[in-house]
C-alpha positions as CSV (number, residue, x, y, z in Angstrom):
1,M,10.7,4.3,-11.8
2,S,9.1,7.6,-10.7
3,M,7.5,7.8,-7.3
4,I,3.7,7.8,-7.6
5,N,1.9,9.5,-4.7
6,F,-1.5,10.3,-3.3
7,N,-2.0,13.2,-5.7
8,D,-1.8,10.7,-8.7
9,I,-5.1,9.0,-7.6
10,E,-8.1,10.2,-9.6
11,F,-11.2,10.6,-7.5
12,G,-14.8,10.7,-8.4
13,P,-18.2,9.9,-6.8
14,H,-18.4,6.6,-5.0
15,P,-20.4,4.0,-6.9
16,N,-22.9,3.8,-4.0
17,G,-23.7,7.5,-4.5
18,R,-22.3,8.5,-1.2
19,G,-18.9,10.0,-0.7
20,I,-15.9,9.6,-3.1
21,Q,-13.7,6.9,-4.4
22,G,-10.3,6.8,-6.1
23,K,-8.5,3.8,-7.6
24,L,-4.9,3.4,-8.6
25,K,-3.3,0.4,-10.4
26,V,0.3,-0.2,-9.2
27,N,2.5,-3.2,-10.0
28,G,-0.5,-5.6,-10.5
29,F,-2.4,-4.3,-7.5
30,T,-5.4,-2.1,-7.3
31,L,-5.5,0.4,-4.5
32,S,-9.0,1.6,-3.6
33,V,-9.3,4.8,-1.5
34,V,-12.7,5.9,-0.3
35,A,-14.2,8.5,2.0
36,G,-17.8,9.4,3.1
37,S,-20.4,8.9,5.7
38,F,-20.3,5.1,5.6
39,M,-16.5,4.8,5.4
40,H,-13.7,5.0,8.0
41,S,-12.7,8.5,7.0
42,T,-12.4,12.0,8.5
43,P,-14.9,13.5,8.3
44,R,-17.5,10.8,8.0
45,E,-19.7,12.9,5.7
46,D,-20.7,12.7,2.1
47,L,-18.6,15.4,0.6
48,N,-17.7,15.8,-3.1
49,S,-14.0,16.8,-3.0
50,V,-11.0,14.9,-1.9
51,D,-9.7,18.1,-0.4
52,D,-12.5,18.0,2.1
53,F,-11.1,14.8,3.8
54,S,-8.0,14.4,6.0
55,S,-8.1,10.6,6.3
56,F,-9.5,7.8,4.2
57,E,-10.5,4.1,4.1
58,I,-8.3,1.9,1.9
59,A,-8.3,-1.6,0.4
60,V,-5.7,-3.4,-1.7
61,F,-6.6,-6.0,-4.3
62,D,-4.3,-8.3,-6.2
63,S,-4.2,-8.9,-9.9
64,N,-7.0,-11.5,-9.5
65,G,-9.3,-9.1,-7.7
66,D,-8.7,-10.8,-4.4
67,W,-8.2,-8.9,-1.1
68,A,-4.5,-8.2,-0.5
69,T,-4.7,-5.5,2.2
70,Q,-3.4,-7.8,4.9
71,T,-0.3,-8.5,2.9
72,F,0.7,-4.9,3.6
73,F,-1.0,-4.5,7.0
74,P,-0.8,-7.9,8.6
75,D,-1.7,-6.6,12.0
76,N,-4.8,-4.8,10.7
77,G,-7.1,-7.9,11.0
78,D,-9.4,-6.7,8.3
79,D,-9.6,-6.4,4.5
80,V,-10.0,-2.6,4.8
81,K,-8.0,-0.1,6.8
82,G,-9.5,3.0,8.1
83,W,-8.4,6.6,8.9
84,V,-5.3,6.5,6.7
85,S,-3.6,9.8,6.0
86,R,-2.4,11.0,2.6
87,D,1.2,10.4,3.7
88,E,0.5,6.9,4.7
89,I,-1.2,6.2,1.4
90,T,1.8,7.6,-0.5
91,E,4.0,5.3,1.7
92,L,1.8,2.3,0.8
93,I,2.0,3.2,-2.9
94,G,5.8,3.0,-2.6
95,K,5.4,-0.5,-1.0
96,L,3.1,-1.5,-3.9
97,Q,5.6,-0.3,-6.5
98,N,8.5,-2.2,-4.8
99,H,6.6,-5.4,-3.9
100,I,8.1,-8.7,-5.0
101,P,5.8,-11.7,-4.4
102,N,7.0,-14.5,-2.2
103,N,7.5,-17.0,-5.0
104,T,9.6,-14.7,-7.1
105,I,13.3,-13.8,-7.4
106,A,14.0,-10.4,-9.0
107,G,10.4,-10.4,-10.3
108,V,10.5,-13.9,-12.0
109,D,7.6,-16.1,-10.8
110,F,8.7,-19.6,-9.7
111,T,5.3,-20.8,-8.5
112,D,5.0,-23.5,-11.2
113,S,8.6,-24.7,-10.4
114,L,7.8,-24.8,-6.7
115,N,4.6,-26.7,-7.3
116,Q,6.5,-29.3,-9.5
117,L,9.1,-29.8,-6.7
118,E,6.3,-30.3,-4.1
119,N,4.8,-33.1,-6.4
120,L,8.1,-35.1,-6.6
């Protein structure tokens, strides 16, 4: 599996009309990367190019669209993480690529089997 990195994220205008947003789907997760005046980014200005920012606000969602940021940043205490560098985002993408959920072994989901055992 090739290593995906920050440069693979495609950015466009943020849906709220202020700043930018990029999304990347990785291994069942969606990584959202935003920057602008109302985001935890550097600078906190509404600029149009990803090249104008040195840090970003990120969020991770699971395949159901539920927040999963704290799975990867348990000490963060929030569903978004601010002021994240390009290198830290690339590191997170690697973690997303290699993530194996708790109820799996080698990627096989045993959730139903575990639930059946609990009901015995």
